N, C-alpha and C positions, 0 to 999 in steps of 0.2 A: 869288358867294353861289352854294351847289349848287341845283341845281333838287330838286322835292320826288323826281325818280328819282336821284339821285345821280349824273346822269351829266354835267351840264354845270357851269360853273363862270363868271360872270360876268368878263371881265379886265379891262374899263375901266369909265368911266360911261359912262351913256346921254348917246349926242348926239341933242341934236334942232333942226329947222331949223325956222323958221315964217314968217308965221302961220300958221296951220291952213287947209289949203285950196291952200296956195302951190303953183303949178306952175312947176318950173324952164325956163328957155327952151334951156339949153344945158347939157352935161353937165358936172358939178363932181368935184373930188378932196378927198376928206376926208384928214387926218392926224390918226388916233386912236393916243393913248400906248395901251400895254397893258403885263400886267406877266408876258406868255408866256414862259417859255424858249424863244426859237425856233429855237434848236442842237437841243435834244431832239426826236427824232421821237416821242416820245410824245403831242403836241400835234395834234389835226385842228380846227383853227382855223375855224370859221364865222361869216360877219356875219349879222346876223336883224335883222329890221323888224316894227315894229309897223304894224299895218294901222290903216285908221279904225275898225275894230268893236273896235278894243283886242285881236287876238291876233295870236300872235310867227310869224313864218314866215322 
C-alpha cells in the first residue's frame, strides 16, 4: 500500500511477535517474504518497526 506521501510501498505482510513487552534474550533472524524486484536498482528497501506508542520508525 502506498503511504500518504506516495513514496512508500508495503512489500510484505506485517510481522509481529509477542506477547507484548516480550524481551528477547538473544539475537534472532527473521526471513520475511516480499515482492520487491531486488535485481532493480530503483528500490531502497528499509525495515521499519512500530514503537509502543504505535508510531513507525
